[in-house]
Backbone as a chain_set.jsonl record, in Angstrom:
{"seq": "MTLNNKVILITGGTGSFGNKFVEIALREYNPKVIRIFSRGELLQLKMRQRFNDDPRLRFFIGDVRDRERVYRAMNGVDIVVHAAALKQVPVCEYNPIEAIKTNIDGAANVIDAAIDNEAENVVA", "coords": {"N": [[126.243, 51.608, 150.048], [124.008, 51.983, 152.184], [122.675, 50.739, 155.167], [121.238, 51.716, 156.848], [117.737, 52.642, 158.189], [116.733, 51.157, 156.444], [114.623, 48.554, 155.034], [115.074, 45.196, 155.283], [115.635, 42.258, 153.422], [116.756, 38.744, 154.414], [117.59, 35.819, 153.013], [117.763, 32.297, 153.716], [118.103, 33.101, 156.296], [118.67, 32.389, 158.815], [120.847, 30.784, 158.869], [124.736, 30.314, 159.064], [125.891, 32.422, 157.868], [123.907, 34.463, 157.605], [123.236, 35.058, 160.519], [125.403, 36.245, 161.055], [125.586, 38.444, 159.422], [123.437, 39.614, 160.192], [123.836, 40.248, 162.863], [126.108, 42.214, 162.38], [124.75, 43.978, 161.062], [122.836, 45.009, 162.87], [124.934, 45.977, 164.876], [126.348, 47.645, 163.568], [124.99, 49.484, 161.963], [121.585, 51.3, 161.566], [119.15, 49.875, 160.709], [115.716, 49.731, 159.521], [113.956, 47.333, 159.464], [114.61, 43.875, 159.868], [114.395, 41.182, 157.912], [114.089, 38.077, 158.563], [114.447, 35.221, 156.517], [113.174, 31.713, 156.263], [113.186, 28.228, 156.753], [113.249, 26.956, 158.881], [111.984, 26.667, 162.041], [112.96, 26.401, 164.738], [115.65, 26.99, 164.626], [114.842, 29.889, 164.277], [113.77, 30.279, 166.365], [116.129, 30.569, 168.114], [117.446, 32.588, 166.866], [116.208, 34.501, 167.614], [116.211, 34.843, 170.348], [119.119, 35.145, 170.752], [119.165, 37.629, 169.696], [117.968, 38.578, 171.362], [114.934, 39.057, 171.304], [114.996, 41.515, 169.509], [113.247, 44.665, 168.012], [113.235, 45.076, 165.675], [113.859, 43.075, 164.164], [112.189, 40.616, 162.289], [110.513, 37.906, 161.625], [110.059, 35.135, 159.164], [108.582, 32.334, 158.377], [109.073, 30.185, 155.789], [109.776, 29.049, 152.641], [112.17, 29.262, 149.978], [111.403, 28.161, 147.382], [108.888, 28.109, 146.98], [107.036, 30.422, 145.555], [104.987, 31.76, 145.971], [104.893, 32.654, 148.994], [107.534, 33.784, 148.892], [107.087, 36.227, 147.686], [105.138, 37.394, 149.167], [107.046, 37.67, 151.323], [108.702, 39.608, 150.145], [107.443, 42.026, 149.927], [107.495, 45.56, 150.145], [110.434, 45.62, 150.538], [113.609, 46.558, 150.667], [116.255, 46.528, 150.541], [117.53, 43.102, 149.396], [119.181, 40.267, 150.941], [120.401, 37.252, 149.692], [120.851, 33.911, 150.619], [119.9, 31.704, 150.765], [120.442, 28.367, 150.135], [121.249, 24.993, 149.299], [124.241, 24.017, 150.241], [126.024, 21.995, 150.79], [128.189, 20.176, 148.637], [128.389, 17.138, 148.639], [125.614, 16.712, 149.297], [124.501, 17.437, 147.069], [125.098, 16.367, 145.452], [123.995, 14.225, 145.583], [121.626, 14.61, 145.733], [120.293, 16.0, 143.216], [117.843, 16.968, 141.919], [116.849, 18.148, 144.062], [118.695, 20.201, 144.647], [118.286, 21.6, 142.367], [115.73, 22.597, 142.466], [116.188, 24.604, 144.831], [118.534, 25.871, 144.745], [118.419, 26.88, 141.918], [115.49, 27.359, 141.02], [114.785, 28.342, 143.421], [116.259, 30.649, 143.52], [115.714, 32.005, 141.183], [112.882, 32.74, 141.813], [113.422, 34.641, 143.688], [114.64, 36.698, 142.792], [112.703, 37.377, 140.821], [111.034, 38.212, 141.82], [112.33, 40.261, 143.611], [112.665, 42.329, 141.674], [109.71, 42.252, 140.735], [108.494, 43.498, 143.021], [110.271, 46.079, 143.14], [112.906, 46.326, 144.817], [115.652, 47.741, 145.931], [118.206, 46.86, 146.118], [119.87, 43.79, 145.12], [121.931, 41.286, 146.688], [123.789, 38.182, 146.513]], "CA": [[125.142, 51.567, 149.794], [123.779, 51.929, 153.506], [121.625, 49.731, 155.579], [120.031, 52.688, 157.852], [116.434, 52.828, 157.992], [116.034, 50.403, 155.248], [113.666, 46.828, 155.455], [115.917, 43.974, 154.574], [114.982, 40.48, 153.548], [117.384, 37.881, 154.284], [117.008, 34.565, 152.603], [118.229, 31.72, 154.329], [118.617, 33.975, 156.936], [119.14, 31.435, 160.196], [122.477, 29.941, 158.976], [125.84, 31.262, 159.99], [125.883, 33.993, 157.334], [122.4, 35.268, 158.196], [123.47, 35.4, 161.972], [126.612, 37.245, 161.352], [125.148, 39.523, 158.574], [122.354, 40.459, 161.162], [124.98, 41.129, 164.094], [126.761, 43.537, 162.18], [123.968, 44.93, 160.627], [122.483, 45.647, 163.907], [125.819, 46.745, 165.705], [126.884, 49.005, 162.749], [123.867, 49.995, 161.37], [119.936, 51.158, 162.303], [117.977, 49.044, 159.732], [114.356, 49.649, 159.946], [113.581, 46.09, 160.051], [115.262, 43.097, 159.012], [113.112, 40.058, 157.932], [114.715, 36.601, 158.289], [113.214, 34.224, 155.794], [114.202, 30.379, 156.392], [112.414, 27.255, 156.841], [113.376, 26.427, 160.147], [111.393, 27.199, 163.582], [113.758, 25.91, 165.984], [116.28, 28.054, 164.166], [114.395, 31.442, 164.237], [113.825, 31.175, 167.908], [117.209, 30.641, 168.761], [118.002, 33.586, 166.683], [115.271, 35.579, 168.245], [116.736, 34.594, 171.614], [120.344, 35.191, 170.64], [119.354, 38.856, 169.643], [116.887, 39.29, 172.479], [113.841, 39.789, 170.722], [114.862, 42.905, 168.8], [112.121, 44.707, 167.57], [113.456, 45.305, 164.174], [113.771, 41.681, 163.612], [110.755, 39.955, 162.007], [110.883, 36.39, 161.284], [109.135, 34.533, 158.039], [108.735, 30.931, 157.975], [109.209, 30.014, 154.085], [111.155, 28.39, 151.414], [112.522, 29.853, 148.147], [110.832, 27.283, 146.486], [107.639, 28.773, 147.01], [107.046, 31.753, 145.033], [103.577, 33.258, 146.915], [105.681, 33.067, 150.241], [108.704, 34.515, 148.767], [106.324, 37.562, 147.44], [104.77, 38.012, 150.271], [107.999, 38.56, 152.474], [109.419, 40.501, 149.768], [106.805, 43.098, 149.657], [108.307, 46.743, 150.392], [111.899, 45.483, 151.081], [114.383, 47.999, 149.965], [117.529, 45.409, 150.195], [117.299, 41.581, 149.4], [120.41, 39.288, 150.903], [119.946, 35.843, 148.805], [121.603, 33.348, 151.342], [119.298, 30.663, 151.032], [120.935, 27.684, 149.395], [121.762, 24.267, 149.494], [125.688, 24.416, 150.239], [127.199, 21.045, 150.926], [128.338, 19.095, 147.523], [127.8, 15.668, 148.727], [124.067, 16.5, 149.419], [123.495, 18.238, 145.916], [125.482, 15.439, 144.369], [123.265, 12.931, 145.875], [119.828, 14.915, 145.543], [120.728, 16.873, 141.861], [116.87, 17.513, 141.693], [116.311, 19.056, 145.359], [119.57, 21.277, 144.428], [118.215, 22.389, 141.167], [114.956, 23.465, 143.269], [116.567, 25.466, 145.872], [119.387, 26.911, 144.14], [118.049, 27.47, 140.721], [114.385, 27.731, 140.772], [114.628, 29.568, 144.424], [116.822, 32.103, 143.191], [114.829, 32.743, 140.4], [111.578, 33.307, 142.696], [113.813, 35.989, 144.855], [115.004, 37.52, 141.87], [111.559, 37.995, 139.882], [110.219, 38.942, 143.154], [112.959, 41.561, 143.987], [112.205, 43.253, 140.394], [108.539, 42.973, 140.892], [108.468, 44.546, 144.229], [111.12, 47.18, 143.067], [113.482, 46.265, 145.449], [116.724, 48.684, 145.466], [119.539, 46.12, 145.371], [119.956, 42.184, 145.726], [122.721, 40.632, 146.935], [123.54, 37.08, 146.22]], "C": [[124.693, 51.235, 152.03], [122.74, 51.421, 154.094], [120.508, 50.526, 156.704], [118.94, 52.622, 157.305], [115.769, 52.228, 156.443], [115.298, 48.923, 155.835], [114.926, 46.116, 154.401], [115.078, 42.987, 155.039], [116.318, 39.538, 153.009], [117.052, 36.597, 153.997], [117.629, 33.377, 153.505], [118.977, 31.97, 155.661], [119.183, 33.736, 158.619], [120.492, 31.208, 160.151], [123.428, 30.776, 159.556], [126.249, 32.352, 159.18], [125.231, 34.552, 157.806], [122.907, 35.922, 159.552], [124.561, 36.638, 161.878], [126.06, 38.879, 160.705], [123.89, 40.302, 159.718], [122.88, 40.9, 162.561], [125.644, 42.16, 163.478], [126.015, 44.871, 161.882], [123.218, 45.993, 161.622], [123.285, 46.876, 164.863], [126.131, 48.031, 164.804], [126.109, 49.848, 162.089], [122.513, 50.636, 162.298], [118.855, 50.901, 161.138], [116.584, 49.46, 160.582], [113.903, 48.232, 160.388], [114.592, 45.085, 158.817], [114.168, 41.973, 158.878], [113.845, 38.856, 157.582], [113.562, 35.683, 157.534], [114.087, 32.994, 155.705], [112.758, 29.701, 156.716], [112.572, 26.401, 158.323], [113.052, 27.087, 161.549], [112.191, 27.43, 164.39], [114.978, 27.315, 165.795], [115.602, 29.6, 164.192], [114.375, 31.764, 165.833], [114.704, 31.303, 168.577], [117.888, 31.79, 168.159], [117.535, 34.896, 167.09], [116.089, 35.618, 169.671], [117.919, 34.942, 171.442], [120.362, 37.105, 170.438], [118.197, 39.427, 170.734], [115.847, 39.733, 172.063], [113.906, 41.073, 170.478], [114.076, 43.273, 168.053], [112.182, 44.925, 166.282], [113.691, 44.173, 163.678], [112.111, 40.843, 163.305], [110.98, 38.61, 161.095], [109.812, 35.538, 160.305], [109.758, 33.067, 157.942], [108.314, 30.688, 156.376], [110.433, 29.484, 153.56], [111.322, 29.12, 150.228], [111.72, 29.211, 147.195], [109.433, 27.56, 146.55], [107.335, 30.124, 146.981], [105.733, 32.417, 145.721], [104.424, 33.833, 148.091], [106.679, 34.221, 150.247], [108.069, 36.13, 148.354], [106.01, 38.096, 148.465], [105.885, 38.365, 151.436], [108.592, 39.566, 151.549], [108.771, 41.769, 149.794], [107.369, 44.248, 150.579], [109.51, 46.49, 151.168], [112.394, 46.178, 149.993], [115.746, 46.955, 149.425], [117.088, 43.983, 150.532], [119.269, 40.986, 149.847], [119.723, 38.066, 150.608], [120.95, 35.074, 149.451], [120.88, 32.079, 151.401], [119.744, 29.697, 149.789], [121.039, 26.241, 149.709], [123.136, 24.124, 148.869], [126.711, 23.148, 150.146], [126.887, 19.859, 149.312], [128.134, 18.024, 147.253], [126.546, 15.891, 148.643], [123.881, 16.89, 148.282], [123.862, 17.262, 144.805], [124.256, 14.08, 144.598], [121.383, 13.581, 145.748], [120.212, 15.967, 144.352], [119.264, 17.588, 142.014], [116.352, 18.703, 142.789], [117.501, 20.232, 145.111], [118.841, 21.851, 143.51], [116.622, 23.083, 142.002], [115.279, 24.703, 144.027], [116.957, 26.393, 145.564], [119.229, 27.565, 142.704], [116.78, 28.03, 140.995], [114.13, 28.355, 142.0], [115.3, 30.675, 144.172], [115.972, 32.684, 142.137], [113.458, 33.238, 140.92], [112.181, 34.64, 143.145], [114.187, 36.938, 143.88], [113.608, 38.295, 140.963], [110.922, 38.981, 141.016], [110.608, 40.474, 143.659], [112.666, 42.77, 142.615], [110.844, 43.498, 140.814], [108.221, 43.67, 141.79], [109.327, 45.951, 144.519], [112.056, 47.251, 144.036], [114.819, 47.146, 145.202], [117.746, 48.05, 145.157], [119.201, 44.869, 146.079], [121.186, 42.009, 145.309], [122.798, 38.984, 147.242], [125.191, 36.549, 146.676]], "O": [[125.156, 50.394, 152.8], [121.68, 51.646, 153.511], [119.444, 50.14, 157.187], [118.863, 52.543, 156.079], [114.86, 52.595, 155.698], [115.505, 48.408, 156.934], [115.419, 46.402, 153.31], [114.357, 42.738, 156.005], [116.806, 39.48, 151.881], [116.177, 36.108, 154.711], [118.246, 34.003, 154.367], [119.989, 31.414, 156.087], [119.81, 34.492, 159.36], [121.254, 31.361, 161.106], [123.197, 31.71, 160.324], [126.938, 33.234, 159.693], [125.674, 35.366, 158.616], [122.983, 37.144, 159.68], [124.525, 37.702, 162.495], [126.096, 39.992, 161.23], [123.699, 41.514, 159.824], [122.369, 41.793, 163.238], [125.766, 43.162, 164.181], [126.239, 46.055, 162.131], [123.011, 47.195, 161.455], [122.891, 47.938, 165.343], [126.158, 49.187, 165.225], [126.539, 50.915, 161.651], [122.439, 50.479, 163.516], [117.933, 51.645, 160.801], [116.405, 49.506, 161.799], [113.526, 48.008, 161.538], [115.039, 45.291, 157.688], [113.205, 41.891, 159.64], [114.193, 38.627, 156.423], [112.372, 35.485, 157.781], [115.247, 32.967, 155.296], [111.66, 30.233, 156.88], [111.996, 25.358, 158.634], [113.788, 27.921, 162.076], [112.3, 28.555, 164.876], [115.131, 28.283, 166.541], [116.465, 30.467, 164.05], [114.705, 32.782, 166.441], [114.604, 31.963, 169.612], [118.91, 32.155, 168.74], [118.09, 35.992, 167.013], [116.605, 36.702, 169.941], [118.138, 35.346, 172.583], [121.272, 37.806, 170.881], [117.731, 40.566, 170.783], [115.609, 40.903, 172.364], [113.121, 41.857, 171.012], [113.844, 42.469, 167.15], [111.114, 44.976, 165.673], [113.758, 44.218, 162.449], [111.198, 40.631, 164.102], [111.581, 38.516, 160.025], [108.701, 35.313, 160.787], [110.882, 32.697, 157.602], [107.229, 31.057, 155.927], [111.615, 29.483, 153.905], [110.351, 29.527, 149.59], [111.385, 29.819, 146.178], [108.84, 26.808, 145.777], [107.321, 30.893, 147.942], [105.663, 33.63, 145.917], [104.668, 35.028, 148.257], [106.795, 35.169, 151.023], [108.661, 37.126, 148.77], [106.466, 39.187, 148.808], [105.66, 39.191, 152.321], [109.069, 40.529, 152.149], [109.528, 42.733, 149.678], [107.703, 43.944, 151.724], [109.688, 47.0, 152.274], [111.942, 46.385, 148.867], [116.095, 46.717, 148.268], [116.484, 43.644, 151.55], [120.278, 41.267, 149.201], [118.641, 37.781, 151.122], [122.084, 35.341, 149.052], [121.345, 31.286, 152.219], [119.518, 30.043, 148.629], [120.829, 26.212, 150.922], [123.398, 24.091, 147.666], [127.831, 23.165, 149.637], [125.942, 19.132, 149.008], [127.79, 17.611, 146.146], [126.053, 15.197, 147.754], [122.669, 16.763, 148.102], [123.345, 17.176, 143.691], [123.872, 13.241, 143.782], [120.315, 12.971, 145.703], [120.498, 17.047, 144.869], [119.327, 18.797, 142.238], [115.731, 19.741, 142.56], [117.112, 21.346, 145.46], [118.625, 23.006, 143.875], [116.612, 24.314, 142.013], [114.655, 25.747, 143.835], [116.476, 27.515, 145.718], [119.81, 28.601, 142.381], [116.797, 29.236, 141.241], [113.144, 29.087, 141.912], [114.885, 31.733, 144.646], [115.552, 33.835, 142.256], [112.966, 34.21, 140.346], [111.531, 35.676, 143.007], [114.024, 38.116, 144.199], [113.563, 39.462, 140.575], [110.488, 40.132, 140.979], [109.894, 41.43, 143.962], [112.492, 43.971, 142.823], [110.54, 44.618, 141.224], [107.557, 44.658, 141.477], [109.265, 46.689, 145.502], [112.234, 48.431, 144.336], [115.054, 47.239, 143.997], [118.368, 48.348, 144.138], [118.57, 44.724, 147.126], [121.665, 42.296, 144.212], [122.029, 38.483, 148.063], [125.514, 35.367, 146.56]]}, "num_chains": 1, "name": "protein.A"}
């Protein structure tokens, strides 16, 4: 699978994985657009600065729990990289309903939106 000339959406895109993925994608491929989807306005600003306002990057404030926003971000996407999740086990144990909303319901939103928008590939 090549990333050249593709529209890519990465959920949880401002995290450590998202930053590394974007770094490699921009260095080794020529994607048409990478949409960074995350909740963190400040983290998006830092990422925008880190990549020197690369015109191929688009930043979407949103949460995978918000089905409508996921659908909006997914419109016209070729490749989805789903990295949004609560990953710290103690946090999930203390907040199990929040973990379900993000990790299960959010993943279902991403999958449904990818299918309905006919994304070529989804990587989780």
